[in-house]
N, C-alpha and C positions, 0 to 999 in steps of 0.2 A: 505495500500501499504506500501511496506517496504520501509524505509527512506534511506535504501541504493540504491533501484533502482531510487527511485527518485532523491537523490543525483548526482546518475549516470546521469542521464537525464540531468540534472542541467549542470554538468561539461561538458558534449558534447559537450550540445547545446553552452556554453559560449565558449569554445575552442575550437571548432573544427568547428561547423555549422559557428556561430556566425564570427568566425575568418576568415574562407574560403569565407562567403560570403562577408565580407569585403574585402578583399583580391580580390576579385571578381572586385569590385564595383570601387574600386582603380584604379584598371589596366583598366578596361573601358572606365575611366576619362581619365587615364593619354594618351592610347594610341588615343582615336577620340581628345584630344587636341592635340596631335602630327601628325596626320593626316591633323587636320583643319588647323595649320599651316603649314604644308608642301604644301597644295592644295592654302593655300592664299598667300603663299611665292612665290610661282611657278605663279599663275596668276597676280601677282604684279611685276613679273621680266619679264614676256612676255608683260604684257602692257608696261612697262618702254621700250623694246625693239622696239614694236610699236612707240611709242614716238619718240624714238631716230633716226630711220628712215624717221620720217615724218621733223624733226630737220634737220636731214643731207640732204635730198633732197631739204630742203628750205634753208640749209647752214647758219642759224640763226647764229647770232654773228661770222660769219665768221671762224668755229670750225667744220667745216665739218668733218676732219679727226677724233676729239674727238666724235662726234656723230656716224659715221662708226664703231668705234669700239667699243662705248657703244652698238649698233645696233647688235653687233657682241656677245660681252660679256654678255649682258643680257639674251640670249635664252639659251645662254652656262648653266649658273647658275641657270636657272629654270629647265634644263632638269636634272641638276646633283641633286636637290631638288625633282624631280620628280623621279628620279632612288632612291634614298634613302627612298621616301617612300614605294615605292615597292621592296625596299630590305629588309627591316623590315617589310613589309605586316603589318604595321599598321591595315588596315580594317579588313584583316583575323583574324589577333587577337583578335580585337574587338569583331567581331562576335564570336569565339571561348568562349571567356569570356562572353558574352552576355545568349549564349545559355547554358553553364554551370549554369550561374544564375540563369536564368527561370529552369531548371533540379532541381538546388538545392529547390526552392523554392515547389516545388512537394510535396515530403517528409513533408515538413513542414505544407502546407496546411491539409495536412491528417491526421497528428497530430494533430493540432488544431480541427478537427475533433470527438478526442476521448471524451467520456462522464466522468462524475466522478464516474458513475455504473462498471465502469471495475472492476473485479475481480482481486486480485492478480496475477495471473498465466495470465489473458488477460492484466493486465497491461504489464509484461514483455515479453508478446508475441508482442505487439503493440510497446512497446521500442527496442524489436528486429529488428521486422521488419521496425521500422524507421530506426534506425543506417544501416543497411544493406542497404537500400536506397541511402540512403545520400553516404556509401561509395562506392555504385555503381556508383553515378554520379561523384563523386571524380576519380574514376579509369575510368570513360570514359571520362573525360576532358582530364587527362593525356595520354590516349589514341590517343586525336586529334593532340597533338604536331606532332606526328611521321606523320600525315595525312600533316599538315603544311609544315613540312619537305620535305617529297617528292615532295611537289609542286613547291620547290626552284629549279631551274634547276641546274645541277651539272655541273662543268667546263669542258670546252673540254681541252682535255690532247695536242691535236694537238696544241690548242692557248697559254697554260700555257709553257712560256720559264722556261728551268731548269738551273742551274748554270753550267756554263761550266768548266772543268776539266781543269787545268791547269797541261803542263807538264813540269817538270824542266830538262833542259837541255842540 
């Protein structure tokens, strides 16, 4: 095997394949954490709303008005966090990164099947095939972002207010 081909493969794996795989793993972890936090916080706030409602009904500590206000505020905050989760599409982004990570492992698994008996031309062809497969996965992952964006509903122009022009006198 040509040392340049071997060096190229080592460099490609380290700086392209492994870096991208590491990036996918970090993004999956980040978005799973964000999604979990949003779900937990929303659940806690909704639970607090229920407790505040019970406390208001029982007029605990003669603070009925405070409990009523909290029973109104907690669900609003919970809804805001749920909307934040949906707006940033943490679940969908996690899925995209998991799919890309899984697809990126397929060329690597094929690469591990290479035998030491490959001729120089066979080794070059295998490296070329490996690089093409990895790059195809990366291009496909990039294309998925357009699909995610297309799922976000556009603002209705009728409901968006525009700045009013002021006439001078």
